C-alpha positions in Angstrom: 75.3 -174.0 -51.6 73.4 -171.6 -49.5 70.6 -170.9 -47.1 68.8 -167.6 -46.8 66.9 -167.2 -43.5 63.6 -165.3 -44.2 61.8 -166.3 -41.0 62.8 -169.0 -38.6 61.2 -170.5 -35.5 63.9 -172.5 -33.7 67.6 -172.1 -34.2 69.1 -174.9 -32.2 72.8 -175.3 -31.4 74.0 -178.9 -31.8 77.3 -180.7 -31.6 78.7 -181.8 -34.9 79.9 -185.4 -35.4 83.6 -185.6 -36.1 84.6 -186.1 -39.7 81.5 -184.4 -41.1 81.7 -181.8 -43.9 78.3 -180.0 -44.0 77.3 -177.0 -46.1 74.9 -174.4 -44.9 71.4 -175.3 -46.2 71.9 -179.0 -46.3 69.4 -181.2 -44.5 70.9 -182.8 -41.4 70.0 -185.6 -39.1 71.2 -186.7 -35.7 73.3 -189.8 -35.1 72.9 -192.1 -32.1 75.0 -189.8 -30.0 72.7 -186.8 -30.8 75.3 -185.2 -33.0 74.6 -183.5 -36.3 75.4 -185.5 -39.5 74.3 -185.0 -43.1 70.9 -186.7 -43.7 71.4 -189.8 -45.9 71.1 -193.6 -46.0 72.7 -194.1 -42.6 70.6 -191.4 -40.9 67.4 -191.1 -42.8 65.2 -189.1 -40.5 65.7 -185.3 -41.1 66.2 -183.1 -38.1 66.5 -179.7 -39.7 68.5 -177.4 -42.0 72.2 -176.6 -41.3 72.6 -172.9 -40.6 76.4 -173.0 -40.6 79.2 -174.6 -42.7 81.7 -177.1 -41.5 84.2 -177.5 -44.3 87.9 -177.5 -45.0 87.7 -176.3 -48.6 85.0 -173.7 -49.2 82.5 -171.2 -47.8 78.9 -171.9 -48.5 77.5 -168.4 -47.8 75.1 -167.2 -50.4 76.6 -165.1 -53.1 80.2 -165.6 -51.9 83.0 -166.9 -53.9 83.9 -170.4 -52.6 87.4 -169.3 -51.7 86.2 -166.5 -49.3 86.5 -167.3 -45.7 84.9 -165.7 -42.7 88.0 -165.8 -40.4 91.4 -166.9 -41.6 92.1 -168.9 -38.5 88.9 -170.9 -38.9 89.6 -171.9 -42.5 85.9 -172.3 -43.7 84.8 -174.0 -40.4 82.0 -171.8 -38.9 81.7 -174.4 -36.0 85.4 -174.3 -35.0 85.0 -172.1 -31.9 82.2 -174.1 -30.2 82.1 -177.4 -32.2 78.4 -176.7 -32.5 76.2 -175.9 -35.5 73.1 -173.9 -35.8 70.2 -176.1 -37.0 66.9 -174.6 -38.0 63.8 -176.7 -37.2 60.2 -176.4 -36.1 59.1 -174.1 -39.0 60.1 -171.0 -40.9 60.6 -169.8 -44.4 63.9 -170.1 -46.2 65.4 -169.6 -49.7 67.9 -172.3 -50.7 69.8 -173.7 -53.6 70.2 -177.1 -51.9 67.7 -179.1 -54.0 67.8 -181.9 -56.5 67.0 -181.2 -60.2 63.5 -182.7 -60.0 62.4 -179.9 -57.6 62.9 -177.4 -60.5 59.7 -178.8 -62.2 57.6 -179.0 -59.0 54.6 -176.8 -58.4 54.0 -174.4 -55.6 53.0 -176.3 -52.4 54.7 -179.5 -53.6 55.8 -181.7 -50.7 59.6 -181.9 -50.4 61.5 -184.7 -48.8 65.1 -185.3 -47.8 67.5 -187.3 -50.0 71.2 -187.3 -49.2 71.1 -183.9 -47.5 69.1 -182.1 -50.2 65.4 -181.4 -50.9 63.7 -183.8 -53.3 60.2 -184.4 -54.6 60.5 -188.2 -54.3 60.2 -190.3 -51.1 63.5 -192.2 -51.4 64.9 -192.4 -47.9 62.3 -191.0 -45.5 58.6 -190.3 -45.9 58.9 -187.3 -43.5 57.8 -184.1 -45.3 60.6 -181.6 -44.7 59.1 -178.6 -46.4 56.6 -177.2 -48.9 57.7 -175.3 -52.0 56.3 -171.8 -51.8 58.3 -170.2 -54.6 59.5 -172.1 -57.7 63.2 -172.0 -58.7 64.6 -168.8 -60.1 67.2 -166.1 -59.5 67.4 -164.4 -56.1 68.1 -160.7 -55.6 71.2 -159.7 -53.6 70.0 -156.3 -52.4 72.9 -154.7 -54.3 71.7 -152.2 -57.0 72.2 -153.6 -60.4 70.1 -154.7 -63.4 69.5 -158.5 -63.1 66.4 -158.9 -60.8 63.9 -156.1 -60.1 66.7 -153.6 -59.9 69.1 -155.8 -57.9 72.1 -157.8 -59.0 71.6 -161.6 -58.9 72.8 -163.2 -55.7 74.9 -165.9 -57.4 75.9 -169.1 -55.8 77.0 -172.6 -56.7 73.7 -173.4 -58.4 73.9 -170.7 -61.0 71.7 -168.3 -58.9 68.8 -170.7 -58.8 67.0 -170.7 -55.5 63.7 -172.0 -54.3 61.7 -170.7 -51.3 60.3 -173.2 -48.8 58.1 -173.4 -45.8 60.0 -175.7 -43.3 57.7 -178.1 -41.5 60.1 -180.3 -39.5 
C-alpha cells in the first residue's frame, strides 16, 4: 500500500496510539486521547491520510518490495524515533492504492468516503467526504526509464500497480 504526495497543504505530526499497525496511505482518525488510529467502526470520523508506516512486518513505500526496510534498527517502523506519524489533512492531491474495489468503477469527481481505513464510494461508516477522485485507477509511472507507462517502468505496489489520484478535502 502506498501514498504518493503530489501536492499537500498540511503535514501534521501526531502521536500514534500504542498497538496500532498503520500503512502509509491509510485513512486515520484520532482516538479520545488525540492519538492516531486507523479509521474504522470504533473511530469513524476521518482525520487525514497516514504519511508514514508503523509496522512490524513490511514497508509500505510505493514501488518497494515489502521486505525492504528504511533503517535496519527501526524494523519497518517509520515512527520509531519520535513515536509520531505524519498525517496529511486540509487538502492536497495524492496518488494512492489504498482503496476498495468499488472505487475502480467510479467516475472522475466521484465523492470518496472512509471505510476501515481505505477510500470507498459508499457511505458506510462516516458521511464525511474524504476526497474526490481526479484520476481513475490505472498504472503509475516510476520515473525510471522503461517501457510500461509513457516511457517509464510501472511503479508497482501491493495493488498490482493500480493507483488512483485524489483531491483530499478533509
